[in-house]
Backbone as numpy.savetxt, mean C-alpha at the origin, in Angstrom:
# Nx Ny Nz CAx CAy CAz Cx Cy Cz
-10.52 -18.60 24.87 -11.34 -17.41 24.87 -10.47 -16.14 24.87
-9.20 -16.27 25.27 -8.32 -15.12 25.32 -7.73 -14.74 23.98
-8.03 -15.49 22.92 -7.46 -15.20 21.62 -8.20 -14.05 20.93
-7.45 -13.34 20.13 -8.04 -12.30 19.29 -8.59 -12.97 18.04
-9.54 -12.32 17.38 -10.11 -12.91 16.17 -9.07 -13.02 15.07
-8.04 -12.14 15.08 -7.01 -12.21 14.04 -6.07 -13.39 14.24
-6.02 -13.95 15.44 -5.17 -15.12 15.68 -5.63 -16.31 14.86
-6.90 -16.38 14.54 -7.40 -17.51 13.77 -6.84 -17.51 12.36
-6.43 -16.33 11.84 -5.85 -16.26 10.50 -4.52 -17.00 10.44
-3.76 -17.00 11.54 -2.50 -17.72 11.58 -2.75 -19.22 11.59
-3.74 -19.64 12.33 -4.06 -21.06 12.43 -4.80 -21.57 11.19
-5.63 -20.72 10.61 -6.45 -21.10 9.45 -6.31 -20.02 8.38
-5.19 -20.02 7.64 -4.97 -18.95 6.65 -6.03 -18.89 5.56
-6.73 -19.98 5.33 -7.77 -19.97 4.30 -8.97 -19.14 4.72
-9.04 -18.78 5.99 -10.13 -17.92 6.48 -9.84 -16.44 6.24
-8.60 -16.12 5.90 -8.22 -14.73 5.68 -8.48 -14.36 4.22
-9.40 -13.45 4.00 -9.76 -13.04 2.65 -8.57 -12.43 1.90
-7.58 -11.92 2.63 -6.40 -11.33 1.99 -5.52 -12.37 1.32
-5.76 -13.65 1.58 -4.96 -14.72 0.98 -5.57 -15.26 -0.30
-6.57 -14.58 -0.82 -7.22 -15.03 -2.05 -6.88 -14.07 -3.19
-6.59 -14.66 -4.35 -6.32 -13.88 -5.55 -7.26 -14.41 -6.62
-8.05 -13.51 -7.17 -9.04 -13.88 -8.20 -9.94 -15.03 -7.74
-10.32 -14.99 -6.48 -11.25 -15.97 -5.94 -10.64 -17.31 -5.57
-9.33 -17.44 -5.69 -8.66 -18.71 -5.37 -7.70 -18.50 -4.20
-7.62 -19.47 -3.31 -6.72 -19.41 -2.18 -5.29 -19.57 -2.68
-4.51 -18.51 -2.56 -3.12 -18.52 -3.01 -2.33 -17.51 -2.20
-1.90 -17.89 -0.99 -1.22 -16.94 -0.11 0.08 -16.38 -0.69
0.81 -17.18 -1.48 2.06 -16.69 -2.06 1.79 -15.61 -3.10
0.81 -15.84 -3.95 0.45 -14.82 -4.94 -0.12 -13.58 -4.27
-0.87 -13.78 -3.20 -1.44 -12.64 -2.47 -0.32 -11.80 -1.85
0.70 -12.44 -1.29 1.82 -11.70 -0.71 2.60 -10.97 -1.81
2.78 -11.62 -2.95 3.46 -10.97 -4.07 2.68 -9.74 -4.54
1.36 -9.85 -4.58 0.52 -8.72 -4.98 0.65 -7.58 -3.97
0.65 -7.92 -2.68 0.80 -6.88 -1.65 2.16 -6.20 -1.75
3.22 -6.98 -2.01 4.56 -6.40 -2.16 4.60 -5.47 -3.36
3.98 -5.87 -4.44 3.93 -5.04 -5.65 3.17 -3.75 -5.37
2.08 -3.85 -4.66 1.29 -2.65 -4.33 2.06 -1.72 -3.40
2.82 -2.29 -2.44 3.64 -1.45 -1.55 4.69 -0.71 -2.36
5.36 -1.41 -3.28 6.39 -0.78 -4.10 5.79 0.33 -4.96
4.64 0.07 -5.55 3.97 1.08 -6.36 3.61 2.31 -5.52
3.13 2.09 -4.32 2.77 3.20 -3.44 4.00 4.03 -3.07
5.14 3.37 -2.86 6.37 4.10 -2.55 6.82 4.95 -3.73
6.75 4.39 -4.93 7.13 5.13 -6.14 6.20 6.32 -6.34
4.91 6.11 -6.15 3.95 7.20 -6.31 4.20 8.31 -5.29
4.54 7.93 -4.06 4.81 8.94 -3.03 6.04 9.76 -3.40
7.08 9.11 -3.92 8.28 9.85 -4.34 7.96 10.79 -5.50
7.15 10.33 -6.45 6.78 11.18 -7.58 5.95 12.38 -7.13
5.04 12.16 -6.21 4.23 13.27 -5.71 5.09 14.28 -4.96
6.06 13.80 -4.19 6.97 14.70 -3.48 7.79 15.52 -4.47
8.26 14.88 -5.53 9.02 15.58 -6.55 8.16 16.62 -7.27
6.92 16.26 -7.56 6.01 17.20 -8.21 5.74 18.42 -7.32
5.58 18.19 -6.01 5.38 19.32 -5.08 6.60 20.22 -5.07
7.79 19.63 -5.06 9.02 20.42 -5.06 9.12 21.26 -6.32
8.83 20.67 -7.46 8.89 21.41 -8.73 7.86 22.53 -8.73
6.66 22.25 -8.26 5.61 23.27 -8.23 6.00 24.43 -7.33
6.64 24.14 -6.21 7.05 25.21 -5.30 8.15 26.07 -5.91
9.04 25.45 -6.66 10.12 26.21 -7.31 9.59 27.17 -8.36
8.51 26.80 -9.00 7.96 27.58 -10.11 6.73 28.38 -9.71
6.51 28.51 -8.42 5.38 29.30 -7.92 5.62 30.77 -8.27
4.59 31.45 -8.78 4.77 32.87 -9.12 5.08 33.69 -7.86
5.92 34.70 -8.05 6.28 35.58 -6.95 5.12 36.53 -6.65
4.87 36.73 -5.35 3.82 37.67 -4.96 4.34 39.10 -5.05
3.44 40.02 -5.36 3.80 41.44 -5.44 4.14 41.93 -4.04
5.16 42.75 -3.91 5.53 43.31 -2.64 6.56 42.47 -1.90
7.04 41.44 -2.49 8.08 40.63 -1.83 9.34 40.67 -2.62
């Protein structure tokens, strides 16, 4: 009774919806997909940071400064 509901995912990985790819139980493919999504998110974050930096460099100067 002291277990958390997430503990059952370790004992019964087929109960974890995150281990399914295209409706089939495939924990290795699911982990590969998550790794790919993490990498994509990191690349997008770097691109957004670069775009902000470029936009700030090219911001029009305000009058009186």
